[in-house]
Structure formats: structure tokens, C-alpha cells
DOLUM-194230 format. One record per residue (C-alpha): residue number from 1; y, z, x. Coordinates in pm, 1 decimal, decimal comma. Example, Ala and Ser with C-alpha at 12.3 -4.5 7.8 and 13.67 -1.06 7.14 Angstrom:
<lolos>
<nr: 1; c2: -450,0; c3: 780,0; c1: 1230,0>
<nr: 2; c2: -106,0; c3: 714,0; c1: 1367,0>
</lolos>
This chain:
<lolos>
<nr: 1; c2: 8601,3; c3: 14214,3; c1: 3813,0>
<nr: 2; c2: 8381,4; c3: 13940,6; c1: 3683,8>
<nr: 3; c2: 8160,8; c3: 13775,8; c1: 3941,4>
<nr: 4; c2: 8209,7; c3: 13411,6; c1: 4046,7>
<nr: 5; c2: 8539,4; c3: 13347,9; c1: 3863,3>
<nr: 6; c2: 8772,5; c3: 13393,7; c1: 4160,4>
<nr: 7; c2: 8841,2; c3: 13123,1; c1: 4420,4>
<nr: 8; c2: 8710,2; c3: 13160,7; c1: 4774,9>
<nr: 9; c2: 8957,5; c3: 13348,9; c1: 4996,0>
<nr: 10; c2: 8927,2; c3: 13236,8; c1: 5358,4>
<nr: 11; c2: 9120,4; c3: 13189,3; c1: 5683,3>
<nr: 12; c2: 9331,8; c3: 12873,3; c1: 5739,4>
<nr: 13; c2: 9566,4; c3: 12752,7; c1: 6014,8>
<nr: 14; c2: 9936,0; c3: 12691,8; c1: 5944,8>
<nr: 15; c2: 10148,9; c3: 12461,7; c1: 6163,4>
<nr: 16; c2: 10525,1; c3: 12518,1; c1: 6137,3>
<nr: 17; c2: 10782,7; c3: 12237,5; c1: 6173,6>
<nr: 18; c2: 10848,8; c3: 12331,2; c1: 6537,8>
<nr: 19; c2: 10477,5; c3: 12308,3; c1: 6624,8>
<nr: 20; c2: 10403,5; c3: 12681,2; c1: 6638,7>
<nr: 21; c2: 10085,4; c3: 12789,0; c1: 6461,1>
<nr: 22; c2: 9942,4; c3: 13100,0; c1: 6301,4>
<nr: 23; c2: 9638,9; c3: 13196,0; c1: 6095,9>
<nr: 24; c2: 9651,9; c3: 13336,8; c1: 5746,3>
<nr: 25; c2: 9418,3; c3: 13385,7; c1: 5453,2>
<nr: 26; c2: 9442,0; c3: 13157,8; c1: 5151,8>
<nr: 27; c2: 9251,5; c3: 12996,8; c1: 4867,3>
<nr: 28; c2: 9374,1; c3: 12652,6; c1: 4982,9>
<nr: 29; c2: 9101,9; c3: 12404,5; c1: 5078,8>
<nr: 30; c2: 8809,8; c3: 12519,1; c1: 5290,3>
<nr: 31; c2: 8775,1; c3: 12771,9; c1: 5570,0>
<nr: 32; c2: 8933,4; c3: 12653,0; c1: 5896,4>
<nr: 33; c2: 9152,9; c3: 12381,6; c1: 5739,2>
<nr: 34; c2: 9504,5; c3: 12323,4; c1: 5870,9>
<nr: 35; c2: 9821,1; c3: 12294,8; c1: 5664,2>
<nr: 36; c2: 10129,2; c3: 12128,9; c1: 5817,5>
<nr: 37; c2: 10457,4; c3: 12256,8; c1: 5672,7>
<nr: 38; c2: 10748,7; c3: 12019,7; c1: 5606,1>
<nr: 39; c2: 10986,5; c3: 12306,4; c1: 5528,6>
<nr: 40; c2: 10966,0; c3: 12656,4; c1: 5669,3>
<nr: 41; c2: 11191,6; c3: 12960,1; c1: 5721,1>
<nr: 42; c2: 11297,7; c3: 12834,9; c1: 6065,4>
<nr: 43; c2: 11454,6; c3: 12515,5; c1: 5926,4>
<nr: 44; c2: 11535,2; c3: 12562,0; c1: 5555,9>
<nr: 45; c2: 11901,4; c3: 12639,8; c1: 5470,3>
<nr: 46; c2: 11796,8; c3: 12914,9; c1: 5229,3>
<nr: 47; c2: 11679,5; c3: 13119,7; c1: 5528,6>
<nr: 48; c2: 11902,1; c3: 12988,1; c1: 5808,7>
<nr: 49; c2: 12233,0; c3: 13006,0; c1: 5618,7>
<nr: 50; c2: 12331,6; c3: 12658,7; c1: 5737,3>
<nr: 51; c2: 12395,8; c3: 12403,0; c1: 5466,6>
<nr: 52; c2: 12322,1; c3: 12043,3; c1: 5558,5>
<nr: 53; c2: 12420,3; c3: 11772,1; c1: 5314,0>
<nr: 54; c2: 12164,0; c3: 11492,9; c1: 5312,3>
<nr: 55; c2: 12308,2; c3: 11165,6; c1: 5187,0>
<nr: 56; c2: 12012,8; c3: 10983,7; c1: 5036,6>
<nr: 57; c2: 12104,3; c3: 10632,9; c1: 4936,7>
<nr: 58; c2: 12478,9; c3: 10685,2; c1: 4984,9>
<nr: 59; c2: 12512,9; c3: 10909,5; c1: 4680,2>
<nr: 60; c2: 12742,1; c3: 11160,2; c1: 4853,1>
<nr: 61; c2: 12966,2; c3: 10883,1; c1: 4988,7>
<nr: 62; c2: 12979,0; c3: 10724,7; c1: 4643,0>
<nr: 63; c2: 13075,8; c3: 11059,6; c1: 4487,2>
<nr: 64; c2: 13345,9; c3: 11125,0; c1: 4747,3>
<nr: 65; c2: 13491,8; c3: 10775,8; c1: 4703,5>
<nr: 66; c2: 13494,9; c3: 10805,9; c1: 4324,7>
<nr: 67; c2: 13664,9; c3: 11145,1; c1: 4316,9>
<nr: 68; c2: 13883,2; c3: 11129,4; c1: 4628,7>
<nr: 69; c2: 14211,3; c3: 11137,0; c1: 4433,2>
<nr: 70; c2: 14120,8; c3: 11425,1; c1: 4202,8>
<nr: 71; c2: 14264,7; c3: 11758,6; c1: 4303,1>
<nr: 72; c2: 14569,0; c3: 11977,9; c1: 4285,1>
<nr: 73; c2: 14881,8; c3: 11776,0; c1: 4364,2>
<nr: 74; c2: 15079,1; c3: 11889,1; c1: 4666,3>
<nr: 75; c2: 15363,8; c3: 12127,7; c1: 4585,8>
<nr: 76; c2: 15712,5; c3: 11980,0; c1: 4622,7>
<nr: 77; c2: 15941,9; c3: 12154,0; c1: 4866,9>
<nr: 78; c2: 16217,4; c3: 12359,5; c1: 4701,5>
<nr: 79; c2: 16494,0; c3: 12158,1; c1: 4874,4>
<nr: 80; c2: 16366,2; c3: 11829,5; c1: 4733,5>
<nr: 81; c2: 16342,0; c3: 11978,9; c1: 4383,6>
<nr: 82; c2: 16700,4; c3: 12114,8; c1: 4405,6>
<nr: 83; c2: 16835,1; c3: 11779,0; c1: 4527,1>
<nr: 84; c2: 16702,4; c3: 11602,6; c1: 4217,2>
<nr: 85; c2: 16906,4; c3: 11823,5; c1: 3983,0>
</lolos>
């Protein structure tokens, strides 16, 4: 390897969303710095399997209102269909 072309690899502190902490090695910042995670495996749906729909600015409500009548029409009962004949 060439000398002095790689970033410094040092120990940092990581704070999870629930407040728990651990130490790891990284090239981020300087030795001893702390990184606070906004998303981690304890809370993100990709790891937890729980899907939460976040409605930012009412976009989901607007979508649901716009497309509320689109779908497969309900099947008519056979008796009602026979009575029309």
C-alpha cells in the first residue's frame, strides 16, 4: 500500500435512537467523536418488519381521497341478477 493516502481509522462513539451507545472504528471525523443515529436497526421498518406510513403534508390523505372510489365493484348476488331477467 502507498503511504499517507488512506484516511485515519480511529475509534468513535455511536448513540442509537433509544440512547444506548457503543464504540466502533471508523474514518468519520476525529478520534473520540460521537455520532447520533436518526435511524437504526431497532427502529427502521426494514429491520423490524413493521411498516409505518408517515403522512407528511397530508399526501397520503390526499391520495386516499382522490382514489377512494377506484376498485373492483362488488359482485351482485345471483338472486338479484336472476330477478332482473
